[in-house]
Structure formats: C-alpha cells, structure tokens
C-alpha positions as CSV (number, residue, x, y, z in Angstrom):
1,X,47.4,144.3,107.7
2,X,49.4,141.2,108.1
3,X,48.3,138.6,107.7
4,X,48.9,134.5,107.7
5,X,47.2,132.0,105.3
6,X,48.1,128.5,106.4
7,X,47.5,125.7,104.0
8,X,49.7,123.1,104.7
9,X,48.7,120.4,101.9
10,X,47.7,123.1,99.2
11,X,49.7,125.6,97.7
12,X,48.5,128.5,96.1
13,X,51.5,127.6,92.9
14,X,49.9,124.4,92.7
15,X,48.2,123.5,89.1
16,X,44.8,122.8,89.7
17,X,43.2,118.9,89.1
18,X,45.6,116.2,90.9
19,X,44.5,114.4,93.5
20,X,45.5,116.4,96.7
21,X,45.2,120.0,94.6
22,X,42.1,121.2,93.5
23,X,39.4,123.6,95.6
24,X,41.5,124.8,98.9
25,X,44.4,125.9,96.4
26,X,42.1,128.0,94.3
27,X,40.6,129.5,97.4
28,X,44.4,130.1,99.2
29,X,45.4,131.7,95.5
30,X,42.5,133.6,95.3
31,X,41.8,135.4,98.9
32,X,45.7,135.8,99.1
33,X,45.4,138.4,95.8
34,X,42.3,140.4,96.6
35,X,43.5,140.4,100.0
36,X,47.0,142.0,98.7
37,X,44.7,144.1,96.0
38,X,42.8,145.8,98.8
39,X,46.8,146.7,100.3
40,X,47.1,144.2,103.0
41,X,50.6,142.2,103.3
42,X,49.5,138.7,103.1
43,X,52.2,135.7,103.5
44,X,51.3,132.1,102.4
45,X,52.8,129.2,104.3
46,X,52.5,125.6,102.7
47,X,54.4,122.6,103.5
48,X,58.0,122.2,101.1
49,X,57.0,119.0,98.3
50,X,60.1,119.7,96.0
51,X,63.7,119.7,97.3
52,X,64.3,122.2,94.9
53,X,62.0,125.0,96.2
54,X,62.8,128.1,97.7
55,X,62.4,129.1,100.9
56,X,60.4,131.7,99.5
57,X,58.6,132.3,95.8
58,X,56.6,135.4,94.8
59,X,52.8,135.2,93.8
60,X,52.3,138.8,92.8
61,X,53.4,140.5,95.5
62,X,52.3,137.7,98.0
63,X,55.0,135.9,100.1
64,X,54.3,132.0,99.8
65,X,56.7,130.5,102.8
66,X,57.5,126.9,101.5
67,X,57.5,125.4,105.0
68,X,60.3,122.4,105.9
69,X,58.4,120.0,107.4
70,X,58.6,116.2,106.5
71,X,60.7,115.0,103.3
72,X,60.5,117.8,100.5
73,X,58.3,115.3,98.2
74,X,55.0,114.8,97.2
75,X,52.9,112.9,99.5
76,X,49.1,112.1,100.0
77,X,47.7,114.7,102.8
78,X,46.3,111.8,104.8
79,X,50.4,111.0,105.5
80,X,51.1,114.5,106.4
81,X,49.7,114.9,110.0
82,X,53.0,113.5,111.7
83,X,55.3,116.2,110.4
84,X,52.9,119.3,111.8
85,X,54.6,119.3,114.9
86,X,57.5,120.2,112.3
87,X,55.3,122.8,111.0
88,X,54.4,124.6,113.9
89,X,57.7,124.8,115.2
90,X,58.5,126.5,112.0
91,X,55.8,128.7,112.2
92,X,56.6,129.9,116.3
93,X,60.2,130.8,114.6
94,X,59.4,132.7,111.6
95,X,56.8,134.9,113.3
96,X,59.4,135.7,115.6
97,X,62.2,136.8,113.3
98,X,59.3,139.1,111.7
99,X,59.7,143.0,112.5
100,X,56.1,143.7,112.3
101,X,54.1,141.2,113.7
102,X,51.1,139.1,112.0
103,X,47.7,140.5,113.2
104,X,45.7,137.7,112.4
105,X,45.9,133.6,110.9
106,X,43.7,132.3,108.8
107,X,44.2,128.2,108.7
108,X,42.6,126.3,105.8
109,X,42.1,122.3,106.6
110,X,42.1,120.9,109.8
111,X,46.0,119.9,110.0
112,X,46.8,123.8,109.2
113,X,44.3,124.3,112.1
114,X,46.7,122.1,114.5
115,X,50.2,123.8,113.4
116,X,48.2,127.5,113.8
117,X,46.9,126.7,117.6
118,X,50.0,125.9,118.9
119,X,51.2,129.7,117.4
120,X,48.3,131.2,119.1
121,X,49.5,129.2,122.6
122,X,53.0,130.6,121.8
123,X,52.3,133.9,120.5
124,X,48.8,134.8,120.9
125,X,47.6,135.8,117.3
126,X,44.3,135.5,116.6
127,X,43.2,132.3,114.7
128,X,40.6,132.3,112.0
129,X,39.4,128.7,110.5
130,X,38.0,127.2,107.3
131,X,38.1,123.6,107.1
132,X,36.8,123.0,103.8
133,X,36.1,119.5,105.3
134,X,34.9,118.0,108.2
135,X,36.2,115.0,109.2
136,X,33.0,113.4,110.8
137,X,30.8,114.3,108.2
138,X,33.4,112.9,105.6
139,X,33.4,109.4,107.5
140,X,30.1,109.6,107.4
141,X,30.2,109.3,103.7
142,X,33.0,107.9,103.3
143,X,33.5,105.3,105.4
144,X,36.7,103.2,105.5
145,X,37.5,104.6,102.3
146,X,38.3,107.4,104.2
147,X,42.2,107.4,104.8
148,X,42.2,110.0,108.1
149,X,42.8,108.1,111.2
150,X,40.2,109.1,114.3
151,X,42.9,111.4,115.7
152,X,41.6,114.0,113.1
153,X,38.0,114.4,115.1
154,X,39.9,115.5,118.5
155,X,41.4,118.0,116.8
156,X,39.2,119.7,114.7
157,X,37.0,119.8,118.3
158,X,40.0,121.4,120.1
159,X,39.9,123.9,116.7
160,X,36.3,124.7,116.7
161,X,36.7,125.5,120.8
162,X,40.1,127.5,119.9
163,X,39.2,129.5,117.0
164,X,38.2,132.9,117.3
165,X,35.9,132.8,114.0
166,X,35.2,129.9,112.3
167,X,33.9,130.5,108.6
168,X,31.3,127.8,107.0
169,X,31.3,128.1,103.5
170,X,27.4,127.5,103.2
171,X,24.7,126.6,105.4
172,X,25.0,123.4,105.3
173,X,28.6,124.0,106.6
174,X,27.3,125.5,109.7
175,X,24.4,123.5,110.6
176,X,27.3,120.8,110.2
177,X,29.6,122.5,112.6
178,X,27.0,122.8,115.0
179,X,25.2,119.7,115.7
180,X,28.5,117.0,115.0
181,X,31.0,119.8,116.5
182,X,29.2,121.8,118.9
183,X,30.3,125.3,117.9
184,X,29.1,128.2,119.1
185,X,26.9,129.7,116.3
186,X,28.2,133.1,117.8
187,X,31.6,132.9,116.3
188,X,30.7,131.2,112.6
189,X,30.7,133.3,110.2
190,X,29.0,132.4,106.9
191,X,32.0,133.4,103.3
192,X,31.1,131.3,100.7
193,X,34.1,130.4,97.5
194,X,33.6,132.1,94.7
195,X,35.1,132.3,90.7
196,X,37.5,135.5,89.0
197,X,35.3,137.7,86.4
198,X,39.1,138.0,84.2
199,X,39.6,134.4,84.3
200,X,36.0,132.7,83.7
201,X,33.7,134.6,81.3
202,X,30.6,133.0,78.5
203,X,32.5,132.7,75.1
204,X,31.1,131.2,72.1
205,X,30.1,127.9,72.5
206,X,31.2,126.7,68.7
207,X,34.1,128.9,68.9
208,X,34.8,127.0,71.9
209,X,34.5,123.7,71.2
210,X,36.7,124.4,67.5
211,X,39.8,125.2,69.5
212,X,39.1,122.5,71.6
213,X,38.2,120.2,68.8
214,X,35.2,118.9,69.5
215,X,32.3,117.7,67.5
216,X,29.9,121.3,66.9
217,X,26.4,119.4,66.6
218,X,27.1,116.8,69.6
219,X,25.4,117.0,73.4
220,X,28.4,117.6,75.1
221,X,28.8,116.8,78.5
222,X,31.3,118.1,80.8
223,X,32.7,117.1,84.2
224,X,35.8,118.9,85.8
225,X,37.8,118.8,89.1
226,X,39.4,116.0,91.1
227,X,39.7,112.9,89.8
228,X,38.5,111.0,93.1
229,X,35.8,108.1,94.0
230,X,34.0,110.7,96.4
231,X,33.7,113.1,93.6
232,X,31.5,110.9,92.3
233,X,32.6,110.8,88.4
234,X,31.3,107.1,88.5
235,X,27.8,108.4,88.8
236,X,28.4,110.3,85.9
237,X,29.4,107.7,83.7
238,X,26.5,105.5,84.4
239,X,24.2,108.8,83.9
240,X,25.4,108.6,80.3
241,X,24.9,105.3,80.0
242,X,21.4,105.3,81.2
243,X,20.9,108.3,79.2
244,X,21.6,105.6,76.1
245,X,19.8,102.9,77.1
246,X,17.1,104.3,78.4
247,X,16.1,107.2,76.6
248,X,18.3,106.3,73.4
249,X,20.5,109.4,73.2
250,X,24.0,110.0,72.7
251,X,26.1,112.8,75.1
252,X,29.9,113.1,74.5
253,X,31.1,113.3,78.2
254,X,34.3,114.9,78.6
255,X,36.4,114.6,81.9
256,X,39.2,117.2,82.8
257,X,41.5,116.6,86.0
258,X,44.3,114.0,87.0
259,X,47.8,114.0,88.1
260,X,49.2,114.9,84.4
261,X,48.9,116.5,81.4
262,X,47.7,113.8,79.5
263,X,45.3,111.5,80.6
264,X,47.6,108.8,82.3
265,X,46.3,105.3,84.3
266,X,49.4,104.9,86.5
267,X,49.8,108.6,87.2
268,X,46.1,108.7,88.2
269,X,44.8,104.9,88.6
270,X,40.7,106.7,89.2
271,X,40.4,106.6,85.4
272,X,41.5,103.3,85.3
273,X,37.8,102.2,87.2
274,X,36.3,105.0,85.8
275,X,36.9,103.2,82.0
276,X,36.3,100.1,83.4
277,X,32.8,101.7,83.9
278,X,32.3,103.3,80.9
279,X,33.0,100.0,79.0
280,X,30.3,98.2,81.4
281,X,27.7,100.3,80.5
282,X,28.4,100.6,77.1
283,X,29.6,104.5,76.7
284,X,33.6,104.0,76.3
285,X,33.9,105.3,73.0
286,X,31.7,108.5,74.2
287,X,33.8,109.0,77.0
288,X,36.9,110.9,76.6
289,X,40.0,111.8,79.4
290,X,41.7,114.9,79.1
291,X,43.9,115.2,81.6
292,X,44.9,118.0,83.8
293,X,44.6,121.4,82.1
294,X,46.0,125.2,83.7
295,X,43.5,127.5,85.0
296,X,43.5,129.6,81.8
297,X,42.1,127.0,79.3
298,X,39.3,126.2,81.4
299,X,36.8,128.6,80.5
300,X,36.8,127.0,76.6
301,X,36.1,123.8,78.4
302,X,33.2,125.3,80.3
303,X,31.9,126.9,77.3
304,X,31.9,124.4,74.9
305,X,29.3,121.9,76.8
306,X,26.0,122.0,76.7
307,X,25.8,121.1,80.7
308,X,28.1,121.0,83.3
309,X,27.4,118.0,85.8
310,X,29.0,117.2,89.4
311,X,27.4,114.5,91.5
312,X,30.0,114.1,94.5
313,X,28.4,112.1,97.8
314,X,29.8,115.2,100.2
315,X,31.3,118.6,98.8
316,X,31.8,121.5,101.6
317,X,31.6,123.9,99.0
318,X,32.6,123.3,95.3
319,X,34.0,126.0,93.1
320,X,33.8,124.7,89.9
321,X,29.8,124.9,89.8
322,X,29.8,128.5,90.2
323,X,33.2,128.4,87.7
324,X,31.1,126.8,85.2
325,X,27.8,129.2,85.8
326,X,30.1,131.8,85.3
327,X,30.7,130.7,81.6
328,X,26.8,130.4,81.4
329,X,26.4,126.9,81.1
330,X,23.8,125.2,83.1
331,X,25.1,122.7,86.1
332,X,23.6,119.4,86.9
333,X,24.5,119.0,90.4
334,X,24.3,116.7,93.6
335,X,21.7,118.2,96.0
336,X,24.3,118.2,98.6
337,X,26.4,120.6,101.1
338,X,27.2,123.8,98.8
339,X,26.3,122.7,95.7
340,X,22.8,123.0,97.3
341,X,23.9,126.7,98.2
342,X,25.1,127.6,94.7
343,X,23.2,125.8,92.2
344,X,19.1,127.3,92.0
345,X,17.6,124.3,91.5
346,X,15.1,124.6,88.5
347,X,16.4,128.1,87.2
348,X,20.4,128.0,87.0
349,X,20.1,123.8,86.4
350,X,19.3,121.0,88.3
351,X,19.4,119.3,91.7
352,X,19.8,115.6,91.8
353,X,20.4,112.8,94.5
354,X,24.0,111.6,94.8
355,X,24.7,108.2,93.2
356,X,21.6,108.6,90.9
357,X,22.4,107.8,87.6
358,X,18.7,107.7,86.5
359,X,18.1,110.2,87.7
360,X,20.8,112.6,86.6
361,X,20.1,110.6,83.1
362,X,16.4,111.8,83.1
363,X,17.8,116.0,83.7
364,X,20.8,115.1,81.1
365,X,17.6,114.0,78.5
366,X,15.4,117.3,79.4
367,X,18.0,119.8,78.4
368,X,19.3,117.8,75.5
369,X,15.5,118.2,74.2
370,X,15.0,121.7,75.4
371,X,18.1,123.9,74.3
372,X,15.8,126.6,75.1
373,X,15.9,125.9,78.6
374,X,19.4,125.3,78.7
375,X,20.3,128.3,77.4
376,X,17.6,130.2,80.1
377,X,19.4,128.2,83.2
378,X,22.9,129.5,81.2
379,X,21.7,133.0,81.3
380,X,20.6,132.7,85.2
381,X,23.5,131.0,86.4
382,X,25.6,133.8,84.7
383,X,23.8,136.9,86.9
384,X,24.1,134.4,90.3
385,X,27.5,133.7,89.8
386,X,28.1,137.6,89.0
387,X,25.7,138.7,92.1
388,X,26.9,136.3,94.9
389,X,29.7,134.8,94.6
390,X,33.0,136.4,93.2
391,X,36.4,136.6,94.9
392,X,36.2,140.4,95.5
393,X,33.4,139.8,97.8
394,X,34.9,136.8,99.8
395,X,38.2,139.1,100.2
396,X,35.9,141.4,101.2
397,X,34.0,139.6,103.6
398,X,37.0,138.2,105.4
399,X,39.2,141.3,105.4
400,X,36.3,142.6,107.6
401,X,36.4,139.3,110.0
402,X,39.7,139.5,110.2
403,X,40.0,143.5,111.3
404,X,37.2,142.5,114.2
405,X,39.4,139.5,115.0
406,X,42.5,141.5,115.6
407,X,40.4,144.4,117.2
408,X,40.5,146.8,114.8
409,X,37.0,147.9,113.5
410,X,34.1,147.1,116.4
411,X,32.6,143.4,116.5
412,X,29.5,142.8,114.6
413,X,26.5,143.8,117.0
414,X,23.7,140.7,117.6
415,X,21.0,141.8,114.7
416,X,23.9,142.3,112.0
417,X,25.2,138.5,112.5
418,X,21.5,137.3,112.7
419,X,20.9,139.3,109.6
420,X,24.0,137.4,107.5
421,X,22.5,134.2,108.4
422,X,19.2,134.6,106.8
423,X,21.4,136.4,103.9
424,X,23.1,133.2,103.8
425,X,19.9,130.9,104.1
426,X,18.3,133.0,101.1
427,X,21.3,132.6,98.8
428,X,21.3,136.7,98.8
429,X,24.5,138.2,97.7
430,X,28.2,138.8,99.3
431,X,29.8,141.0,97.3
C-alpha cells in the first residue's frame, strides 16, 4: 500500500517532551516505521515549523513532507486551525502530482482530519482518523484552560461522520466517541499505542542510577512526559509532600521533560509553577527537574526509578506507563482513560484518583515499604507490555484496517468485530 499519515502539529522528527511534542509524535514515528518495515510506502505530512527545513526529509525510508502552512516557526497547536485550509490545499496538489495514488489516509488529531476531509472530498482517498484527544471530553476536564475554540466540536462531529474508520485507543476512548459524538460503533476499531522493545527493556537499577548520578539508597519516584498542567504533575509533587508529612517518609522526585535540555523556567513556565508547589509542600530539595531528554536516554530513567507515576486528569491513552512497564518498573497511574486500560490495578501497579495526593502518597508508601511487591509488579508489567502493547502489533492491526478500508481485503465480519471488542474490554493481546 501507499499510505499518507497526516499529523499537522506533531512531527515524527521532533524531540518528545516539549509542550506540543509527546505521545502523538511518538505514535506517528513508530507507526510509520513499522508500516515501512512491512513493505508499505509511507509518507508523513506535518506542518513546516522552521524556515530552513527541506520540503522532504528521510526518516529511515519514510518520507516526511514539511507542509508550508502558516509561518515557518513553532506555534502552539491551539493557534494552527486558521492554517488548515492552506495545509489541505497543499495536500491536494501534492497528492495529484504523485505518480502512484495513495491507497489510504490516516489523520492524527482533529486538525489533520479537517485537512484530510477536504482531500477526501476532492480526490476520494479513504480516510481513517485517530483523534488522540477529543475536544468535548477535554473541555469537561479542562474547562476555561482549554485553549481550542468551540469550532473544534463541529469539526470533530463532521470527522466522526465522514471518516471511513475511527481508531479508538482504548475502550474508554470508544465509549467517549459513542456518547459525545454519536459515533457508529460499526466504524470504530480499537488499536492501542505501543513501545519499541529495542528501545525500552529492563536494565540493572544500580547501573542506571550510577549512570544518572542518582543516590543508590533513596526511594525514587519518576514523572516523565510533557510538562503541561493537565498532566497533573502538581499532584505528584503534592503526593511526595503528603508522603513526607503524613508517613514521615522521604522520596526523591525526578521530573523529566520540558522545552529545553536544561530545566529552564522561561522556556518551560510550568517548571516555575511546580517549583512553587514543591516549596509550599516542603519538598523543594527532594524535587529535581531534569529537562528534556532524547529517546535513547529514557530507558535509564525508567529503570533507575523505584516507581513511575503519572496522574493526569484526562489521558486518551498515555504511552509513558507502557514504556515504564517495558522497563520492569511498577506504575502508579490516574484511574482515567487509557491508563485505566494499560495499568492492571494491583498487578502491574496501582490506579488512584486524579487530583488526590493523599491516595497517591498511600500507594507510594506501600511500595516504599514493600520492595518485594514493587519487584513483582514490575515483572508483571514487563510481561503485560511485551504481550499486549508492541508497536509491531499496532502496525499489523492498522495495516489490516487500511487494507479493508482501501478494499484490498474483505471486510471484517460482525462476529469478528464483536470478538475484537471483547478482547479490548478484557485487555487481551493486540500482538
């Protein structure tokens, strides 16, 4: 197949960890690589955000096309909607010039979907959509802090109606699509995110801590990902504070992420807010901001930690818990969205309510006091990640969906669709 992956704000070439560089970038990069390794031709279309970028870059055999839409500079994704007509016009002209037509488009995020709908109307290319976040659900959780206009809701309604297939990343994502967008269940397919086993696997904790310069005998908590308010990092800081005050126990908290390699409050204003919370909670000296790190370094951080914590208010899937499990580290996650799906409560870690530092502190203390339990949970998480959440499995599932959508193979029977939903609800393997 010839496949177009459309990802307007999230380039597969970007370094993850910035405000608008995270799970979607990782998803698109790994899906593109897996499909290419299967023998498909893959082009990724993303907005040109630097003046000196070439029109086309090569990423291990994947063509990355930098679409000229809006000023060639980095902009918050909340400001990109006015440039989507320009983005779509470029796509239509590019598609028309190609000698071999595209068999299918896979739009990632609602703005990519907006552009892709115009391509579908002009050229008839089948459209598959992964939202990565839903505007109405996001508004419920973020309220006035949601920077997207209400116009997003109508665009998402149209996209749900016009997409040939909508990819849900977990059962909760599917339920949200049906409840808030009246999506047709027959056109929803559940495909989770994954991890790369070559990139993430366990290493000796003492060795990892030595490499990072961490103390060997300290109970250590890791928070890793984009430093934005909805990720609930303030809850993790407060949880470490409650651990100290209520349980008289100390933990070192390392926060990895940001818009620069060194922790910089001007580049990443969220660091300043979190440092203020750490001072209020009496854990400023225990809270360490690391800055952004490249993908090759992340395994050291996951492996060095006693526990990985992520407590966002809203998370359609969340790749970092899977990466932590792949490194054999237990996970404490918020009981929301995809984390509720990837983390097996009481088996690979614990689920806690978001915005509840006392509940988080109690689970942190449980793992601190019972290293054997933490070790068992880490081993169970590793087994679960390897069995159920690999990029190879994701790529294979998507390739089958693409082929059916492009009418290159028979459609799935009703019985097969029911089986997929039952497997997803039970957390069964997608490999």
